[in-house]
C-alpha positions as CSV (number, residue, x, y, z in Angstrom):
1,M,-36.8,-22.0,-15.8
2,V,-36.7,-25.6,-14.9
3,G,-36.5,-26.5,-11.2
4,W,-33.2,-28.2,-10.6
5,G,-33.6,-30.3,-7.4
6,K,-30.9,-31.4,-5.0
7,I,-27.4,-30.0,-4.5
8,R,-24.5,-32.2,-5.3
9,P,-22.2,-32.8,-2.3
10,M,-18.9,-31.2,-2.9
11,D,-15.4,-31.2,-1.4
12,E,-14.3,-28.0,-3.0
13,P,-14.2,-24.6,-1.2
14,R,-17.4,-23.2,0.1
15,R,-16.6,-19.5,-0.4
16,I,-17.0,-17.7,-3.7
17,H,-15.5,-14.3,-4.5
18,I,-17.2,-12.2,-7.1
19,I,-15.6,-9.3,-9.0
20,G,-17.4,-7.3,-11.8
21,V,-15.7,-5.7,-14.8
22,P,-18.2,-3.4,-16.4
23,M,-16.2,-3.0,-19.6
24,D,-17.4,-2.5,-23.1
25,L,-14.2,-1.0,-24.6
26,G,-13.3,-4.3,-26.4
27,Q,-16.0,-4.0,-29.0
28,Q,-18.1,-1.4,-30.7
29,R,-21.7,-2.4,-29.6
30,R,-22.5,-0.7,-26.4
31,G,-24.3,-2.3,-23.4
32,V,-22.1,-5.1,-22.1
33,D,-20.8,-2.7,-19.4
34,M,-24.2,-3.3,-17.7
35,G,-23.5,-7.1,-17.6
36,P,-22.3,-7.3,-14.0
37,S,-25.3,-5.5,-12.7
38,V,-27.9,-7.5,-14.6
39,I,-26.2,-10.8,-13.7
40,R,-26.3,-9.8,-10.0
41,Y,-29.9,-8.7,-10.4
42,A,-30.8,-12.1,-12.0
43,G,-30.1,-13.6,-8.6
44,L,-26.5,-14.8,-8.7
45,H,-25.8,-14.3,-5.0
46,G,-29.0,-16.0,-3.8
47,A,-28.4,-19.0,-6.2
48,L,-24.9,-19.5,-4.8
49,R,-26.0,-19.2,-1.2
50,A,-28.6,-21.8,-1.8
51,L,-25.8,-24.1,-2.9
52,G,-24.2,-23.6,0.5
53,Y,-21.5,-21.0,-0.5
54,Q,-20.5,-17.9,1.4
55,V,-20.6,-15.1,-1.2
56,N,-18.1,-12.3,-1.0
57,D,-18.9,-9.6,-3.6
58,L,-15.9,-7.4,-4.0
59,G,-17.7,-4.9,-6.3
60,N,-16.5,-3.7,-9.7
61,V,-13.2,-2.8,-11.2
62,P,-13.4,0.9,-12.4
63,V,-13.5,1.1,-16.2
64,P,-13.9,4.3,-18.2
65,L,-16.7,4.8,-20.6
66,P,-15.8,4.6,-24.3
67,E,-16.9,8.2,-24.7
68,R,-14.3,9.3,-22.1
69,V,-11.2,7.8,-23.7
70,P,-9.7,7.9,-27.2
71,P,-9.9,4.8,-29.3
72,E,-6.1,5.1,-29.8
73,S,-5.9,2.8,-32.9
74,D,-8.2,1.4,-35.5
75,K,-6.3,-1.9,-35.2
76,A,-6.8,-2.2,-31.4
77,R,-9.3,0.3,-30.1
78,H,-9.0,1.4,-26.5
79,L,-6.0,-0.9,-26.0
80,G,-4.4,1.2,-23.3
81,S,-7.7,1.5,-21.3
82,I,-8.4,-2.2,-21.6
83,A,-4.9,-3.1,-20.5
84,A,-5.2,-0.8,-17.5
85,A,-8.5,-2.4,-16.5
86,C,-7.0,-5.9,-16.8
87,R,-4.1,-4.9,-14.7
88,E,-6.4,-3.6,-12.0
89,L,-8.4,-6.9,-12.2
90,Y,-5.1,-8.8,-11.9
91,D,-4.1,-6.8,-8.8
92,R,-7.4,-7.4,-7.2
93,I,-7.4,-11.1,-7.8
94,T,-3.8,-11.7,-6.7
95,A,-4.6,-9.8,-3.5
96,I,-7.1,-12.5,-2.6
97,D,-6.2,-15.9,-1.1
98,L,-7.9,-18.3,-3.5
99,R,-6.4,-21.5,-2.1
100,D,-9.6,-22.2,-0.3
101,A,-12.1,-20.3,-2.4
102,S,-13.7,-20.1,-5.8
103,A,-14.1,-17.0,-7.9
104,I,-16.5,-15.6,-10.5
105,F,-15.6,-12.7,-12.8
106,L,-18.6,-10.8,-14.3
107,G,-18.3,-9.0,-17.6
108,G,-18.3,-6.9,-19.5
109,D,-16.6,-8.0,-22.7
110,H,-14.3,-10.9,-23.1
111,A,-11.1,-8.8,-23.0
112,L,-11.4,-9.0,-19.1
113,S,-10.1,-12.6,-19.3
114,V,-6.6,-11.3,-20.0
115,G,-6.7,-10.1,-16.4
116,S,-8.5,-13.0,-14.8
117,V,-6.5,-15.7,-16.5
118,A,-3.2,-13.9,-15.9
119,A,-3.9,-13.6,-12.2
120,L,-5.0,-17.3,-11.8
121,A,-2.0,-18.5,-13.8
122,A,0.3,-16.5,-11.5
123,S,-0.7,-18.8,-8.6
124,E,-1.3,-22.0,-10.5
125,E,1.4,-23.1,-12.9
126,A,-0.6,-26.0,-14.3
127,L,-3.8,-23.9,-15.1
128,G,-6.1,-25.2,-17.8
129,V,-8.6,-22.9,-19.5
130,L,-11.8,-23.9,-21.3
131,W,-12.7,-21.1,-23.6
132,V,-16.5,-21.6,-24.3
133,D,-17.3,-19.2,-27.1
134,A,-18.7,-18.9,-30.6
135,H,-15.5,-17.2,-31.6
136,G,-11.8,-18.0,-31.4
137,D,-10.6,-14.6,-29.8
138,F,-7.3,-15.5,-31.5
139,N,-6.6,-12.3,-33.5
140,T,-3.9,-9.8,-33.0
141,P,-3.7,-6.1,-34.1
142,E,-2.0,-7.3,-37.3
143,T,-4.7,-9.8,-38.2
144,T,-7.9,-8.3,-36.8
145,P,-10.6,-7.3,-39.4
146,S,-12.4,-5.2,-36.8
147,G,-9.9,-3.7,-34.3
148,N,-12.0,-5.2,-31.5
149,V,-9.7,-6.1,-28.6
150,H,-12.2,-8.7,-27.1
151,G,-11.3,-10.8,-30.2
152,M,-7.6,-10.8,-29.1
153,A,-7.8,-12.1,-25.5
154,L,-6.9,-15.7,-26.0
155,A,-4.1,-14.9,-28.3
156,A,-2.7,-12.4,-25.9
157,L,-2.7,-15.0,-23.1
158,M,-0.5,-17.2,-25.2
159,G,1.9,-14.4,-25.8
160,L,0.7,-13.2,-29.2
161,G,-0.2,-9.6,-30.2
162,A,-0.1,-6.3,-28.4
163,P,2.6,-6.1,-25.6
164,A,0.2,-4.1,-23.5
165,L,-2.0,-7.2,-23.2
166,V,0.7,-9.8,-23.3
167,H,2.5,-8.3,-20.4
168,V,-0.5,-7.8,-18.0
169,G,0.6,-9.0,-14.6
170,Q,3.8,-10.9,-15.3
171,P,5.7,-10.5,-18.6
172,G,5.0,-12.9,-21.4
173,A,2.6,-15.7,-22.1
174,K,0.3,-16.9,-19.3
175,L,-1.1,-20.0,-21.0
176,R,0.4,-22.9,-23.0
177,P,-1.4,-23.9,-26.2
178,D,-1.9,-27.4,-24.8
179,H,-3.5,-26.0,-21.7
180,A,-6.4,-24.4,-23.5
181,V,-9.4,-25.9,-25.2
182,L,-12.1,-24.1,-27.1
183,I,-15.7,-25.4,-27.2
184,G,-18.7,-24.2,-29.3
185,V,-16.7,-22.4,-32.0
186,R,-18.5,-21.5,-35.2
187,D,-17.3,-18.1,-36.4
188,L,-13.5,-17.8,-37.1
189,D,-11.7,-15.2,-39.1
190,P,-9.4,-16.8,-41.7
191,P,-6.2,-15.7,-39.9
192,E,-7.6,-17.1,-36.6
193,R,-8.2,-20.4,-38.2
194,L,-4.6,-20.6,-39.4
195,A,-3.2,-19.4,-36.1
196,L,-5.2,-21.9,-34.0
197,R,-4.0,-24.7,-36.2
198,A,-0.4,-23.5,-36.2
199,H,-0.3,-23.3,-32.4
200,G,-2.0,-26.6,-31.9
201,V,-4.9,-25.3,-29.8
202,R,-7.5,-28.0,-29.4
203,T,-10.8,-26.6,-30.8
204,F,-14.2,-28.3,-30.6
205,T,-16.5,-26.7,-33.2
206,M,-20.2,-26.9,-33.3
207,R,-19.8,-29.6,-35.9
208,D,-18.0,-31.7,-33.2
209,V,-20.9,-31.1,-30.8
210,D,-23.5,-32.0,-33.5
211,E,-21.7,-35.2,-34.6
212,R,-20.5,-36.5,-31.3
213,G,-22.7,-34.9,-28.7
214,M,-21.8,-32.6,-25.8
215,A,-21.0,-35.4,-23.3
216,A,-18.3,-36.8,-25.5
217,V,-16.9,-33.4,-26.3
218,A,-16.9,-32.3,-22.7
219,R,-15.1,-35.4,-21.6
220,E,-12.5,-35.3,-24.4
221,A,-11.9,-31.6,-23.5
222,L,-11.2,-32.6,-19.9
223,A,-8.9,-35.4,-21.1
224,C,-6.9,-32.8,-23.1
225,L,-6.4,-30.9,-19.8
226,A,-5.7,-34.0,-17.7
227,G,-2.3,-32.6,-16.8
228,C,-3.8,-29.4,-15.3
229,R,-4.4,-29.2,-11.6
230,R,-7.1,-26.5,-11.9
231,I,-9.4,-25.5,-14.7
232,H,-10.8,-22.0,-15.4
233,V,-13.9,-21.7,-17.5
234,S,-14.2,-18.6,-19.6
235,L,-17.9,-18.5,-20.7
236,D,-18.9,-16.1,-23.4
237,M,-22.7,-16.2,-23.5
238,D,-22.7,-16.0,-27.3
239,V,-21.7,-19.6,-27.4
240,L,-25.4,-20.3,-26.9
241,D,-27.8,-20.1,-29.8
242,P,-29.4,-16.6,-30.0
243,A,-32.8,-18.3,-29.4
244,E,-31.6,-19.2,-26.0
245,A,-29.4,-16.1,-25.2
246,P,-30.5,-13.1,-27.3
247,G,-28.8,-10.6,-25.1
248,V,-25.2,-10.7,-26.5
249,G,-23.3,-8.3,-28.7
250,T,-22.0,-10.7,-31.3
251,P,-24.7,-13.4,-31.8
252,V,-24.0,-16.3,-34.2
253,A,-26.7,-18.7,-35.3
254,G,-26.4,-22.4,-34.6
255,G,-25.0,-22.4,-31.0
256,L,-25.4,-24.5,-28.0
257,T,-28.9,-25.4,-26.7
258,Y,-30.0,-24.8,-23.2
259,R,-29.5,-28.5,-22.3
260,E,-26.1,-28.8,-24.1
261,A,-24.8,-25.8,-22.1
262,H,-26.1,-27.2,-18.8
263,L,-24.7,-30.6,-19.5
264,L,-21.2,-29.1,-20.2
265,M,-21.3,-27.3,-16.9
266,E,-22.4,-30.4,-15.0
267,I,-19.7,-32.5,-16.5
268,L,-17.1,-29.8,-15.8
269,H,-18.3,-29.7,-12.2
270,D,-17.9,-33.5,-11.8
271,S,-14.3,-33.2,-12.8
272,G,-13.6,-31.5,-9.4
273,K,-11.0,-29.2,-11.1
274,V,-13.0,-26.1,-11.8
275,R,-12.6,-23.3,-9.2
276,S,-13.2,-20.1,-11.3
277,L,-15.5,-18.7,-14.0
278,D,-15.7,-15.8,-16.3
279,I,-19.2,-14.8,-17.5
280,V,-18.9,-12.3,-20.3
281,E,-20.7,-10.5,-23.1
282,V,-24.2,-10.2,-21.6
283,N,-25.8,-7.2,-23.2
284,P,-29.1,-6.2,-21.6
285,V,-29.8,-3.6,-24.3
286,L,-30.3,-6.5,-26.7
287,D,-31.9,-8.9,-24.2
288,E,-35.5,-10.0,-23.6
289,R,-36.6,-9.5,-20.0
290,N,-33.1,-10.3,-18.7
291,R,-33.3,-13.9,-20.1
292,T,-29.6,-14.1,-21.0
293,A,-28.5,-13.0,-17.5
294,Q,-30.9,-15.5,-15.9
295,L,-29.4,-18.2,-18.1
296,A,-25.9,-17.2,-17.1
297,V,-26.9,-17.6,-13.4
298,A,-28.4,-21.0,-14.1
299,L,-25.2,-22.1,-15.8
300,A,-23.1,-20.9,-13.0
301,E,-25.3,-22.9,-10.6
302,S,-24.7,-26.1,-12.7
303,L,-21.0,-25.4,-12.8
304,F,-20.8,-25.0,-9.0
305,G,-22.9,-28.0,-8.0
306,K,-26.6,-27.9,-8.7
307,V,-28.2,-31.0,-10.1
308,I,-31.6,-32.3,-11.2
309,L,-31.8,-35.2,-8.8
């Protein structure tokens, strides 16, 4: 790992709450339930304290093992258990006063974002979300080719798909299409491609990153969310190239480089609008000496204020 140097002076809150969601019900490859543990083990708390934050770790949301609960449906496996975990996460977040604090939610699979975004949107009407992911997560039980609920999270937040997910927390959609931006996308199912276009969700694919560079993409993404008071970053570690982050359940070649990912986090920090972060889909079973969790911690550092000079 590169040494990162000085800490950027910041006006934002100096307390960070951490909640883990050890859930791997949203997809079929086991191991991401260990994500919260390995990210903590990779030094998340110490890294944040070194940036001057007070760290308040609130532990983990209880989530059943896939072997203990029925899959319920081939079109949305473990839907009821996932929705219950998201409701519990929602309740825990809404019980915290985040007006003067930041928050990090550790996964687990990306389905947890139904709970985290729903809770944040309940207290911030003009919430923007940057969905940093190789995938669109814009399927529904009617369009999914896999039945994996982690591929339905963003659609559910916009009011599409299974009512059990759509109505987590408060009824209905939590996120407007013009308040969401995807970055790093390179693997979309055909129905997702059509749905994202139909709903006008701004999507920066890897071709955009290749042609225009990450700095331009990041700044345009922020411009798309200029009307949002606060921005939540939902970071799926499979957005990175598997050479950088091998420990993910659904790797896709051709992802972000180490420096592209750090530059994105640094520019997002500079906006002054980011107060919360999901880190999802870290799978230590597939990792190499915890490299992916260590990179996740380093990216969190960049997002919350660490700089080279």
